[in-house]
C-alpha positions as CSV (number, residue, x, y, z in Angstrom):
1,M,0.1,37.9,-16.4
2,A,3.7,36.4,-18.0
3,N,3.6,37.2,-21.4
4,I,3.8,34.5,-24.5
5,D,8.4,35.8,-24.9
6,E,8.5,34.9,-20.6
7,A,6.7,31.7,-21.4
8,A,9.0,30.4,-23.4
9,R,12.2,31.2,-21.8
10,A,11.0,29.5,-19.0
11,M,9.7,26.3,-20.0
12,S,13.2,26.4,-22.5
13,E,15.4,27.6,-19.1
14,F,13.6,24.5,-17.4
15,L,14.2,21.4,-19.7
16,K,18.5,22.9,-20.0
17,R,18.6,22.4,-16.2
18,T,16.8,19.3,-16.1
19,L,18.2,17.6,-19.0
20,S,22.1,19.2,-19.0
21,V,21.1,19.9,-22.3
22,E,22.9,22.7,-23.9
23,D,19.8,25.0,-25.5
24,A,16.1,23.8,-25.8
25,K,14.4,25.8,-28.6
26,A,10.4,26.6,-28.2
27,I,8.8,25.3,-30.9
28,S,4.9,26.6,-30.4
29,I,3.9,28.2,-27.3
30,A,-0.5,28.6,-27.3
31,K,-2.2,29.9,-23.6
32,T,-4.4,28.2,-21.8
33,P,-6.8,28.5,-19.2
34,E,-5.1,27.7,-16.6
35,G,-1.2,29.1,-17.5
36,W,0.5,28.1,-21.3
37,E,1.5,25.3,-23.2
38,G,4.1,24.8,-25.3
39,E,6.5,22.4,-27.8
40,I,10.5,22.8,-27.1
41,E,13.1,20.9,-29.0
42,V,16.4,19.7,-27.2
43,Y,19.1,17.9,-29.0
44,E,20.0,14.9,-26.4
45,E,22.6,12.7,-26.8
46,S,21.7,9.5,-28.8
47,S,19.7,7.0,-26.1
48,F,20.6,4.0,-28.5
49,I,24.4,4.9,-28.9
50,K,24.4,5.6,-24.9
51,S,23.1,2.2,-24.2
52,I,25.0,0.1,-26.5
53,G,28.1,1.8,-24.9
54,L,29.4,3.4,-28.1
55,S,30.9,6.9,-27.2
56,T,29.7,9.0,-30.1
57,K,28.2,12.9,-30.7
58,V,24.8,11.7,-32.0
59,K,22.5,13.8,-31.1
60,D,18.6,12.9,-30.8
61,R,16.3,15.6,-32.2
62,N,13.6,15.3,-29.3
63,I,10.1,17.4,-28.8
64,Y,8.9,18.0,-25.1
65,K,5.3,19.7,-24.2
66,I,4.7,21.5,-21.8
67,K,2.9,23.0,-19.4
68,V,3.1,26.3,-17.0
69,D,0.9,27.9,-14.7
70,E,0.7,32.1,-14.9
71,N,3.6,32.2,-12.2
72,L,5.4,29.9,-15.1
73,E,5.8,27.6,-12.3
74,V,6.5,24.0,-14.4
75,Q,3.1,22.6,-14.1
76,S,4.0,19.0,-16.3
77,Y,6.1,17.9,-19.3
78,E,6.8,14.6,-20.8
79,R,9.2,13.3,-23.9
80,M,7.0,12.8,-26.9
81,N,7.4,10.6,-29.6
82,A,8.2,11.0,-33.3
83,K,4.5,11.4,-34.7
84,E,3.5,13.6,-31.7
85,A,6.0,16.0,-33.0
86,G,4.7,18.8,-35.3
């Protein structure tokens, strides 16, 4: 069975690969009967700025909720809105 550090690392690495972001930081990790659940913070290109076609280095802070099983295989992930995060 994986420990909390391994779970946090697996979740962060998954988001870095999936979202093509430079860094992903675990801000909350909890053991569940099925494995682990965590909230991971990432900074992504501003979706609003990108949608209007401007070039900028502005980044949005986003929180993703991720669930992994006892083998650290990702079972689900979703971006949380600002009211859910934290």
